[in-house]
N, C-alpha and C positions, 0 to 999 in steps of 0.2 A: 574556363579551362584553358591552361597555357600548354602549348605543345612546343617541342623543340627538335632541333636537328644538330648533332655534333658534326662539324665539318671543318674546313680549313679556308684560310683567307684566299681571295681570288687573285692577289697580286704576286709578290715575289716568291722565289724558290725557297725561302725560309719556311713557307707554308705554315704560318702560325695557326695553332688550333683555336677554334672559336665555337661557341654555341649560339644558334639562332633560335629565337623564341617569338611566338605570336599568340595572342589570345583568340585568334579565329578558330571556328569549329572545323573539325576535319571533314574532308569530302573525299570521294574516291579518287584514286590516282588517275591522271589524264593520259598517261603513257604506259606502255607495257613495261614490266620488270621493275616497277617502282613501288614505294610504300605510299599509303594515304598521306595527302598533304593538304594544308589549309588553302582555301580559296584566296584569290587575289583581292584584297580590300580595295576600297576606292582610292583614287590617286592622291587625295588630300589627307590620307591617314598614314601613319607609320606602318610599314609592312612587317618589319622584323626588328627586334632588338638584338644587338650584338654584344656578347659577353666573351671575354678572353677565357680560354680553357687551358688548364695545366697540361703541358706537353714539353718534351725535352728541348725543343728548339726555342720556344718562347716563354715557357714557364708562366703562362697566364697573361703575359703582356702582349700588347698590340701597338702598332704605330698609328699615326693619324689616319692613314689610308685605310687600315683595317677597321678602325672604329667607325668610320663613315661609309664603309663599303655597301651597306644595305640601302643607302639613300638613292642609289641608282636604279633600284628594281622597279620603281614606279615613276621614274623621272619623266617629266612631260615631253621631253625630246625623244623618248623611246620609240623605235620603229616597231610597229606591231602588225604590219601587213606588208606583203610584197609591193615594192614601188618600182614602176617602169618609167624610164625617162622618155619624155615625148620629144618631138622635133623642136619644140621651143626650149628644151633644156630643163623642163620642170618634171619632177618625179610625181607620179600619180598612182594611187592604189589600184592593184589588179588582184584577181583571185589566184589561189595556189595552182589550180589546174592550168590556167593560162601561163603562169610563170614557168612551171615545169615544161610546158609545151614549147615555149619560146627558147628555153635553154636547150632542150633536146634538138630543136631545129637548128639552132646556132652551132651546136657541136657537130651534128651530122654534116651540115653544109661546109663548115670549116675543114673537117677531115676529108671530105670529098674533093675540095678545091685545092687544099695545101698539104694534106697529109696529117697523120695523127699528132705529130710533134708540133703542129701549129696550135694545138690546144695546150694550155699550161695551167698549173696549179701552184699557188703560193700559200703556204700554211703558216701556222703560228705556234710559238712556244708556250702559249697559254691554253691550248687545246688539251682536253683530257687524253690519257693514253688510248682510250677506246676510239676517240675521234681521230687522233693522229694516226693510229694504225689503219682504221678504215679509210682515211683520206688517201694514204699511200696505195692501198689496194684499189680504191676507186679510180685514182689517176691511171694506174698501170693496166687495170683490167677493164673497167667501164669506159674510160676515155681512150685507153690504148696508147697513152703518151709516156715518154720518158721525162717530160719537162715538168718536174715537181721539185721544189725546194721550199725553204721556210725561213722565217726571220731569226731563228736560232743561229743561222749562218752569220748574223751580225753580233752574236752574243758569246757563243762558247766554242766556235769551231777551231780556233787556234789552240786553245788549251786542250781540246779533245785530240787534235792531231799530235800534239806534244805528248800527251798521255799514252796514246797508242804507240808512238815511236819509242818511248822509254820503257813502258811497263807492259805493252801488249794489250792494254785494256784502259778504257776511259770511263771513270766515274768521278764526278766533280770532287767530292770529298770521299776518300776511300776509308773513312772512319766516321763514327758518330760525332756530331758537333760537340757533345758534352765532353769529349776527350780534351778539348782545348782548355777546359776549366782548370786542369792541373798543370798546364804548361808554365814553365818559368820564362820562356822566350818565344815570341811570335813575331815573325817578319811578315808584314802585309804589304804587298806591292800592288798599286793601282786599284785600290778599292776603298770606298768611303762608306763603310757599313753603318756608321753612326747616323747617316742621313738616308741611305738606301735600304737598310734593314735594321732599324733601331733596336729591336729586341736582341739582335745578335751581340750587341756590345757587352752584355752581361757575361758572355763567354770569354771576353778578353780581360776581365777584371783580375784574374789570378796573375797573368803575365804583367799587367800594369802594376799590381801591388809589389811584384818582384823587380820592378824597374826594367822589365824586359819586353815591352811593347815597342816594336820598331816599325814605323810607317814610312813608306816611300811614296811620295806624291809631290808634283810640282807646286801644289797649293797646300797651304796649311788648312786642311779640311777639318771638319768636325772630328773625324777620326784621328787625324794627326794631332789635334789639340789634346787628346787624351795622353800624349806622351809627355806633357809638361809636368812640372812639380815632381820630378823624379820618376815619372811613369815609364820613361824609355827614351827613344830617339826618333827624330823626324829627319829623314833624308829628303832633300828637295832638289832633285836633278832637273836638268833641262828636259823638256818634252822630247820623247823619242830616243833617249839615251839609257833606258833601263837595261838593255842588253849589255852595253859596256859596263854598267855598274855591277851587274851580276857576274860578268867575267872577272871584274876586279875582286869581288868577294871570293870567288873560287880561287883566284890567284893567291890571296892571303891564306885561305884554308890549306892549300897545298904547300906553299913555301914556308909557312910557320909550323908545319907538322900537326895541323889540327884535324886532318882527315882521319876517318875510322878505317884503319888499314885492314883489320880483320873482316869487316863488312865488305870492303871493296874486293878483297880476294875471294870471298865466299859467294857474293851475291850480285856482282856486276861484271860487265865486259866493256871494253873500249876506253879504259882509264888512260893508257899511254897517249892516245890521240888527244884526249881532253887536256892533258898536261901541256902538250905542245900548243894547243889552241889558245890557252890563257897565258902563255909565257910572257907576251908583250903587254899584258894589262896589269902592270904594277900600280899600286894605289895613286902615286903622284901623276902618272899618265891618265888614269881614269878620272882623277880630279879635273884635269884640263879638258876632258871630253864631256863630263857630266855636270861640273860645278859643285859636286859633293866633295867636301874636304877629305884628304887622304886619311886623316886621323879618324874621321867618322867611319870610313870604309873598314879600316882595321878593327875598330871597336865593334862594329856590327858583326864581322866574321867571328871575332873572339867570343862575343856574347852568344851567338848561335852554337858554337862548339861547346861552350861551357854549359849552356842550357841542355844540350843533348846528353850530357853526362850527369846532369842533376835532375830537375823536374821534367825535362822534356822540351824539345824545340819543334816548332811548326813553321813551315813556309806556305803562305797563302797568296795566290794571285787573283787578280780581277781584270776587268775590261781595260783598265788603264795601261796595262802592259801587253794586252793581247790584241787590241784593236789597232793594229799596225800592219804594214806590209811585211814586217819581219816578226809578227806576233807569234807564230809557231816557234821560231828560233828563240825568241825571248822567253816564252813559257818553257821551252826545252832547257834554257840556261838556268832557270829557277829550279827545275827538276835536277839538273846536273849538280847544282850546289847542294841540294837536299841529299843526293846520293853520296856525295863526298863526305857528308856528315853522318851518314847511316840512318837517315830519318824514315824513309818509306818502308813500310812493313814492320816497323817497330811498335811495340805495345805502348810506348809512352811518347812517341814523336811521329811526325808525318809531314806530307806535302800534299796540297790539294788546290783546287780552284773553286771560286765561289760562283755557282750557277746564278744567273740573274732572273730569268723569267720563271713564272709560276711552275710550269712543267718543262722548263728548258732541258732538264735531264731526260725525262721520259719521252718528251716530244722528239728527241733526236735519235731514239733507240729503235723505233718501230716502223720506219718507212717513209717519213717525210723528206729525208735528205736525198739529194739527187743520186748519191752513190751507195745507198744502203737499203737493205731489206730488213724486215723485222728481226729482233734479237741482236741487233748490231752486226748483221751479216753484210759482207761486201756483195754488191749486186753483180760483180764480175766473177764471183767464185762459183764454179759449176756445182759444187756440192750445196751451196746456199740456195742457188736457183732451183735445184732439184727438190730440196726440202720444201721450199715455198710452193712449188708447183703441186706437190703432193698434198699439202695442207689446203690449198685453194682448189684442188681438183681440176687443174687445167694443164695443158701441155706446157712444158718449160718454154717453148718458143714464143708463147703469148706474153711472157714477161719481158718488157722492154729492157734495154741496157741502161747504162748511166746517163743522166741528163746533165743539166747545167746548174752550177751553184748560183745562189740567189742574185748576185750582182750581174753575172752574165745573163741570167734569165731575164732580169729587168731590162738590161740593155737590148735584148732581142725583141722587145715588144714592138709590134707593128712593122718590123723589118721584113724584107722580102723572104728570108728563110727563117724568120723568127716566129714567135707566138702571136697569133691573131685573135684568139679567144682565150680569156683568162678568168680563172676562178680564184678569189681571194678569201681565205678563211682565217680569222683571228689575227689580222695584221693591218697596219695603217701605213703602207709604204710611201704614201705621198708626203709623210712627215718623217718617217723613221729611216728611210733608205738614203744612202749617200748620193750626192749630186741630185737633190730632190727635184730641182727644176727639170732635169732631163727625164726623171722617172715620171713626173706628171705629164710631160709631153708624150712619153711612151704610152701611158694609160689612155690618153686622148686619141692616140692613133690606132687603137685596137678596133677590130670589127665588132667585138662584143665583150663586155666586162661584167662579170657577176661578182658581187660582194656580199658575203654573209656577215652580218653585224647586228648589233642591237642599238646602235646610234648612227646618225648620219655623219660618220667620220669624214675626214678630208678625202680619203680614198673612196669611200662609199658615195660621196658627192659626185665623183667622176663616173660612177657605174651606170651602165645601161639598165641594170636590174639589181635591186637590193632585196635580199632575202632576210627577213627578221628571224633571229635565232635566240635560243634560250640563254639566260645568264646563269652564273655559277650556282646561285641558290635555288635554281629551278631544274637542276639536272642531277643525275646520278653518274658516278664514274670513279676513276682513280687518277691520281697524279703521282709523280715521283719527285721528291724534294731534293735539295742540294746534297743530302747525305746518301742518295741512292735508296731512300726508304719509300716504299709504295704506300700511299695513303688513300683513304676513301673520301670522296666528295659525296655528300648526301643532300637530297632534295628537301627543302623546307617549305616550298611555295609552288603552287601551280603556275605555269607561265600564262600570260595573256592568251586569249583564244586564238588569235591569228599567228602566234609564234610557234615555230617548229625547231626541233634539234637538228644539228648537222647530220646526225646518224639517220634520221628520218628522210632528210633531203637526199642524202647519198643513196639510200635504199630505193626511193622512188625513181631517181634518175637512172640508177643502174638497171632497174626494170624497164624503163622507157628506152634505154639504149641497148637492150638485149645483151647485157653483160654476161660473160661466163661467171661461174662460181656463184656464191650466195652472199647476200648483204643483209644486215639486220639493223633495226632501229632500237633494239633492246641492249643497253650498255653491258649487262652481265653476259649476254650471249656473245657479244663482240669480244669481251675480255676472255671468255673461255677459248675462243679461237686464237686470240693473241697468245695465250699460254702455250698452245700447240705450236704456233708460229715461232715463238721465241725459244722453244725447247732445244737445248744443245748449243744455243748461240752464246755469245759473250754476255749479253744482257738476257739471262734466262729467268723468265717469270713463271716457269711451269709449275712450281710448287706453291704458288700464291693463288688464293681464291677469295671471293667476296666474304665468305663466312669467316675466315680467319681474320681478315681485316676488320670486320664488324665486331669481332671479339676483342679488338684492340691489340692483337699480336703485332710485334715489330717485324717488318718484312723488308730486309735489305737484299737487293739483288747483287750478284747472281743467287738465285733461289731455285735450284733444280728440284724437281719432284723428289720427295723423300728426304730432303735436307732440312736444315733449320736456318738457311740464309747465311749471308756473309756481311755482318756489321763492319768488320775490319778486313780489308783486302791485303793480300801480299804477305801475311804473317809467315807463311812457309815458303812461298815461291812467287815469282812474278808470272805473268801470263804468256811470256815467250816460251818457245818449245824447250829451251834449256833451263827454264825457271829463273833466269837472271835478268836483271834490269840492264838497259843499254845506255851507255853514255854516247851522245852524239855531239861532235864538235861543231860549234856554230860561231859565226863571225858577223859583226854589224855590217849592214849595207850602208853605203854612202848616200846620204840624202842631199837633194839639191838645196842650195842656200836660197833664202828669200831675197828677192831683189831689194835694193836699198831704198827705192822710192815707189810711189804708187804706180799701178798698172794703167792700162788703157781706160778702165772704168772711171778713173779720176780725171780724165781729160777735161771735163767741165770745170774742174777746180784749178787746173794747171795755169790757166790764164791769170789767175789771181796770185800766182807765185806760191801756191800752196801744194804740198805733197803730203799724203798720208804716211803714217808710220807702219813699216812692215813688221808684223808680229806673228807669233805662233798661237793658233787657236786650238784649245782643247775643249771637248764637250763632255757633258755628264748630267747627272740627275740632281734634282732637288728633293728634300724630304717630303714635300707635299704632293709631288706629282710622280707619275709612273709612265715609262716608255713614251709614246707619242702624246700622252695627255688626253687621248680621246675619251677616257672615263673620268680621270681626276679633274680635268678642267670643267667638268659638269657638276662637280660636288661643290656647293656654295662655300662651305667652310674652308676647303682647300684652295679654291680659286680666290677667295678673299685674302688668304694668307700670302699667296704667290700669284697675283693676277697677270703678270707679264714676265717676259724674259728680260734679264738684266745682264749686261756685260761686266763681269768682274775684271777690273784693270787696276794695276798698281798706281798709286798717286803720282809717282815720279813720271811714269809713262803718260798718264793723263795730263799732268801739268805741261809737259813738253808740247802737247797739242792744244792747250787751252781748254781742256775738258774738265768740268766740275762734276761733283757727285750729283746724279739725277739728270744730267744733260742727255739729250738725245744724240746718239752717235751712229755713224754709218760704218759697218764692217763689210768689206767687199774683197772679192778676188775674181778671177776670170770666170767662175761658175755662177756667181750671183751676188746679191747685195742683201744685207740684213740691217734693219733699223730698230734700235731699242735704246733703253736708258742705261747710262753707265752707273756702276756701283764701285766706288773706289775702295780698295782694300790692300793692306800690306800683307795679306795672307797669300798673295800670288807673286810669282817671280816677275820682275820688271819687264821682261821681253815676251811675256806670255799673257794671254787673255783666256777667260773661261766663259762659255755660254751654255746654258741648259738646253737640252734638245726636245723639250716637251711641247714647244709652241709652234703654231702653223704660220703660214703666209710670210709676211715681212719680218716675223720674229723667228723663222725656222732656221736653226743652226745648220741643218743638213743641206741648205741651199749652198753652203760654203765647203762642205766636206767633199773629198775626192773619191771617185769610184775605183781607185787603184786598190788591188787586193793582194793578200798574201798568196804566193804561188802554190803553197801546199794546202792551206785550209780554205781559201776563198774569202777570208775575213777582210772587210773593207778597212781602209785607213781613216778611222774616225777621230783619232786622238792627235793628229798632227797635220794642220793645214796652215799654209801661209795666207795671211790676210792683211789688209790695210785698214787701219782704224783712223777715223777722222771725225771731227764734230759734224753733227747734222747741219743742214743748210742754215737753219735759224741761229744755231750756236756759232757757226762759222762767221756769219755776218756780224754778230755781236762782238766776237773776238776782234774782227777787223776794225770795227768802230772804236773799240777800246784802245787798240794799238794806235789808231789815228789820233785819238785824243791825247795819248801819252806823248806823241811826237809833237 
């Protein structure tokens, strides 16, 4: 007998639909609120088969990560019982009772000695809505701390801040993904969906057939390659100049009379200030700033305007334009351009951002962010606080105020007035956070570190206590995809006996800490409370329940009780009080120039008369891997395809340093050193290098990224780092010998 579960992929926010099947016989459910599920077979047998399921986002397709996702469920490296680090640094199994007792003691002693804010929580954009919601509640009521934030701060925060600024509401895509199918023009900035979300590409085909796919990226990425053969345009700006490029596009739209005057008058405010702000960004000047030819700038603006009058135009942004110290302003500039053209709130056009993490949308709506309460409510809003106090049944005074955004939270680890005891759920900050060496030092300075994970990730390896938790196919819950559509995750397999869900862990700890309010280990019970908590908020889920999701009904938030949801936002009005969208004038910030020669880290080479080349590092994903690679590096098929980090570098830049394809190179700056092999390619600009961020230790790209942040969103500067590139020691000596022989 074959049994199955219809669910969704555990990786990115496309949330491709899949069916999981296994021939194992059904056994009773192991946790409350669940359906009967198969027992866990032996480790040497296949647990589940994965089949793509027809769904609007993926239409039956999956990427390599999705097809191989079930292979991790019985991976031999799976953590299946609590592990306590001994004085010798070795993790050894302990029972759950002892594990919970040690955590309770650590929390109580930390609060007594340093205060409640010395306890911190770092969450993740891959947690279900139920876990994200209860984690925020757990932090604020059970731990009594304001110090909670999550790794979505590294992913969506700048776009979210820009959306709130312009529209009064942030939902990644304010329209169904299928709307892109009929577009004649799509401008995509800073996103490589062909590798990060391969099934997404089918939604670009209509624009490509019309010659209207326009991709902005310093690299000729796999997505940019789709613009060839008449498919569209590839604009290849200098890293960090997207804001100037967008101002130049707006300048053309305004001064060539391409703006939608009727839309501007009826639906926006702030136009006059915007006109003044872009006046000095004529195409020839923008060419000098960005390296993008003035003719391409004009052509892009005209194509967008023409598309908005014909089949529809869409502007989409991704991390490439958002992960900067001016990321909010850059995302705002993209929205400004879309408003000039009358795209947002149109039935045939639009503007949006591509959410990255699996629940990056829902994960930021219900309480993991330092400044938010569930329903996308501001934690400083008295009405929001009163609403949550009523739902939770506690005095409003028990709800702490705003905490610290992720980078500041991590910088505070082990500091005199910082976090001394930290919980990490669904994140691998030792690899994924900027200035990773400093983050690892902070983790090691803590009095007590608890990590919930299913593998011994690089962060878990630093933990005093590791708690084994359920994987995606072993749990029930909901997630919200990049369209703002709420989806059901369904259990297909019972977890190993020693594994627990985060909901169970939080419930037990809340009891041990005598927390006010109630906590539950049943996902549906938690979701019912989430509905009440979100009711009346911007992200209102009150009209959604498990029964309707199980019937396959499409549920796009906001979905107030009694409504039918909101697949397309802003058709009638925007979320500001006057119903209008707001133009915000923005201006590029001046960035420090890279020094002309190597820094102090290369002093050992200076005696040989050698100086490394100063270049700009950008980081990003590979098709085979996801985020910090903690999961995908353990999948044999994916690891075999991409076993190591490789530095993409232009042949001209490599030749200047005597670097050949496959050579080991050193990439360094004042924050750290990375060593990996070079991959020569003309697909990248000569002054720029690219390094994937999935790898740890000496291949970790985030050893080099800076913990500088956008002042509005708290987003780190991942996409612009000065580095020095030089041959590795062995290559350097070979080059010297070659030069000596030539002389």
